N, C-alpha and C positions, 0 to 999 in steps of 0.2 A: 504493500500500500504506500501511496504518497500522502503524507499527513501534514497539515498545517496546525500547529499548536499556538494559540494566542493566550498567554498566561504571564502575569507580572510577578508572581511569587517564584523566586529563583529555586527554592528547594523543591517545590512541586514540579516545576518545569524540568529540572534535572532528573527527577525520578521518572517522569513520563517519557522524556527523550531517551534516557538510557534503556528503559523497558522496551520501547518499540524498536530501538536500534538492535538490541539483543535478539529480537524476533526477526530481524532482517528487513525491517521496513525503513523507508526514507522519511525523515521528519524534519521540518523546518520550524524554528521557534521565533515568534514575534512577542515583544515584551509589553506592547500597549496596543490600544485600539486603532490608532492611526497607522502604525507600522503594520498591524495585522490586515487592515483594509487594503493597503497597497500590495501586500504580499499575496492576498487572495486574488487580486485582479492581475497580478504579475505572472501567475503560473496556474496550472491545472492540478487539482488535488482530488484524491478519492474521498477524503473526509477532512473536516475542520473540527478541532476540539477547542472550544471557546469558554474562557472564564467569564462570568457575568460582571464581576467587579474589577475592571481593568482601567487604567488611567487614559486620559485624552479622549477616548470614545468608549463608553461602556459596551459590554458584550451584546446586550439586547439591541441597542442602537446600531451597533456595527452590523449585526446579522440582518436587521431590517434594511439597512442601506445596501448591503450586498444583494439581498433579494430584489430590491428596487432596481439595482443595476443589472439584474438578469442572471446572477450567479445561482446555480442550482445544486452546488456541492452540498452533500449532507452535512448537517451541523449537530454535534453533540455538545450540549452545554455542560460544563463542569463547574460547580458552584457551591459556595457555602450558604447561599440563599436556598432554604429548604422547605419553605411553606408551600402548601398546595397552590396558593395564588402565584407564587414565584415560578413554580413549575408550569402552571397553565400559561402565564405570561410568556415564558420562554418558548413553549411549544407553539402558541398562537403567534408569536413574533417571528417565526421562521425556523425555529429549531426542530430537529427530528427526534432527538432523545435528550434526556436530562439526567445527569448523575450527580448526586450530592457528595460534597466533601464531609468527612474523610472517606476515602474509597480504596478499594483493592485494585491493584493494577490488572489482575486477571479479569475482573469484571469490566474494567475500562476497555481492555483489549478485545474482549468478546463482543461488547456492544459496538465498538468501532468497526470491527470486521463485519458484523451483521449489517450495519448501515451501509458500508461500502459495497455490499452485494445487492442492495436495493436498486430498482430502476431509478433513473434521474427524476428529480422533483418536477412536478407540474408548476406552472406559474402560480405564485401565491394569490390566494383569493383576496380581491379588493372590494367586492360588493356582495352584500347579502340581500336576497329578494324573496319575499313571500307575497304572492298576488301583487297588489299595487303598492306594497310597503317596501321601501328600499333603504338600505343603510350603506353609505359610502364609508368603508372601514378606514381609509386613509385620512379623510377630513372629519369623520365622526358626524357627518350630516345625515339626518333622518328625514325622509319624505314619504308621504302617502298621497297617492293620486296627484303627485306633483307639488303638494303643499308641504312646506318645511315644518317639522315638529321639533320643538325644543325639549330636550330631556336633561335631567340631572345625571351626574356621572353614574350613580348606582342604577338608575333607570336604564341608562344606555347599556351598561354591562349586563343587566338582566335581559334586555331585549336581544342583545347579540347572542347570548347563550341560548335563548329560546329559538332564535332564527337559525343558529348553527345546528340545532337539533330539530329543525322543522319536520312536522308530521310524526314526531316521536313523542311519547309521553315522558315528561320530565318531572321527577318526584321532588317533593319539598326538601328532602335530604340532599339531593343532587344540587339544588339551587343554593342551599345553605353552604355547601362545601365549595362550589365553584364561583359564586357571586359574592358571598360574604366571608369566605375562608373560615367557616365555623364547622368544626368536626364533632359537634354534639348538638343535642336538641336544646335550644335556649328557652323553651317553653313560652315563647312569645308568638305573636301573629305577624312578625316582621315580613315574612314572605307574602302572606295574604294582603297585607297593607300595601306593599310595593307593587304587587300585581294589580290591585285595585287602582292605584295611581297611574300605572302604565296604561290600563284600559281606558281611563279617562282621556288620555291623549291619543292613543292609537286606535281605539274602537268607537268610543262614544260619538265623535263627530261624523261617523260614516255609517252607511247602511249595513255593511257586512262585517260582523265581528271576526277577528282573526285569532284572538287569544281565548282558548276554551278550557274550562275546568272539567277534568275527567274525575268524576266523583270517586273518592276512595283511593285514587292513584296519584294525581298531580295535575299538570297543565300541558297543553299542547298548542302550538301555533301552526295554523294551516289556513290556506285560502279556500 
């Protein structure tokens, strides 16, 4: 494999570089986001391993910029940021896998080789659409029937999650974990309240409702 490692911690970088070289792979190391961005555009790699917290250009911004530039190389995020929200942000931001620090090199190598065997990435999704409801993922602009809808950040995250799972039933637990980063039942109606507020903006002004309650199961958005 030809590997690009973008990692500012010298001890971690040395450990990873030595490990892959011992396995017979070719690996190039960049110490910050700016250097990594130029290196990624300068050559072809089978996989990129990217730390989230690197100087000059953070890992998530780096990968988003590379995807915007048309780079399809698989990306494995390697990070001390370990919450569900961090992992979701990494995967939705253009990453293909996410490994938390501390890590075992054997697992890192296995995941890297698995990604390198995958087919090339498709162009990153920049628009979500359900019926006449459209979300521009790059600008965060939401429209329905051509009319712009103003959403609060949490409402926007909730809507995007529903639309990425369009025509599927999404449970309350799934929403708590993915939108609120809560891994337990808070015994509140926070989900129901936010769904109600979203319906006021997305459904109430229009003839056809898109957000549906599936009694005893959760919610589903479909046209």
